[in-house]
Structures are given as structure tokens and as C-alpha cells.
C-alpha positions, 0 to 999 in steps of 0.5 A: 643064746645065739651062736658065736664066732671068734674075731681077734680072740673074742666071741661075736654073736650072730643070728642064723643067715648073717654074714661075718660083716653083718654080725661085726656091725651088729656087735659094734665093730666098725672097722677090721682092716687097714689099707696097705698104703696109709693104714687107714681103717676100713669095714663095710662099704657096699655090703654086697661084695662089689668093693674090697673094703671089708676084707678079713682073714677067715680060717687062715685065708686072707682077703675074704669079703666079710659081707659075703662069708656066712657066719658059722659057729667057732669060725676063726676070723681075724682083722687084716692089715694091708694085703693080708700077705705080710708074711711073704717075702716079695 
């Protein structure tokens, strides 16, 4: 039995050493962020931390690159809309 982390309320399995992005792709999830302008879906693009397409909210912190965050047991990961700061009055 593999370990899991929580993604938007469901358990996503991962193997030791996998990133959140790799585990999401392996579990069939292809997008987990929408762009701020047109709400277009995004997921893994470069896979090495150069771009910002794979942004997620990890343990309450927005704008984390899923391709760089190591998957750990019970890690709360949420999909992200726009900038990830929609709760701020700017």
C-alpha cells in the first residue's frame, strides 16, 4: 500500500521520492490551476521548476510549484484559481 496526500479532498497515492506534480499526473490529474485572466486550465508544462504552470496551494501557502514540492503523507494540497490570493482586497 502506497502513501497518500490529500488533493482537494481526495487521497492521491505517491511513491517515495515523487513530487506532488508527478503523483497527480500518475493518478490521472492533468490540470489543477486556472489562469487569472481567462481561467484556462494548467498543470505540468516544464516539470523542472522553470515555468509557473503547475502552481498549487500547499498547506495553505499558495503559488507552490507542484513539480518541486516533495509528496509527503497527509500533505494538504489544493488546486489554485488565478493568483492564489483571491482572499485579499487589493
